[in-house]
C-alpha positions, 0 to 999 in steps of 0.5 A: 499499499503506498502510504505510511503506517502512521497514515493508515493508523490515522485513518482508522482513529476515526471509525467514520472513515470506515464507511468509505470501505464498506461493501454494498451489502452493508446498509444503515451505517452510522458512526462517531470517531469512537464507534460505528454501527451497520447492518451486514447481511443476514449477521444483523446489526454490528457495532464496532469500537476501538480497543484502546489498549491495542492501538498504534502505528503498527496495530489497530484493535477493534472489537464488537459493542457489547458482544452483539451479535457475538464477541469479535475482536479485529486486529489490523497489523501494519507493517512498514515495508518502506517509508511510504509503503505499508503492508496491512493484514487483518485477523479476526478472533470470534467467540461463537458456537459452531452453528454460528460459526458456520453461518458467519464465517464466509460473510466475515471472510468476504467482509474482510476481503472487501475492506482490505481491497477498498483500503488498498484502492484508497492508498494506491493513488497516493 
């Protein structure tokens, strides 16, 4: 990605910015700098907030608000490759029963893939 890890971390410091990365399957997006809420297909309404203990220029932590629809932590890893180049990876930890995991795994994987694609597109022109 053609930008610094500090710039990507600054983007994620205001969760209102996430609206620019959302796929068309997301509806009812609402946000403040600290929290965002949206409906993702059949998974229902999801709220994310920054996990304050895990935010730096190398790691951004997000978690579900009130663990609804289930407890999820999203870790966005930022690895500087060069002064204006950053490698971004996302890791999800979710606490859900096997039935919910079967239902949620594919939509979550597609959602995260879309976020990464849109983030790369956003910074490709910089």
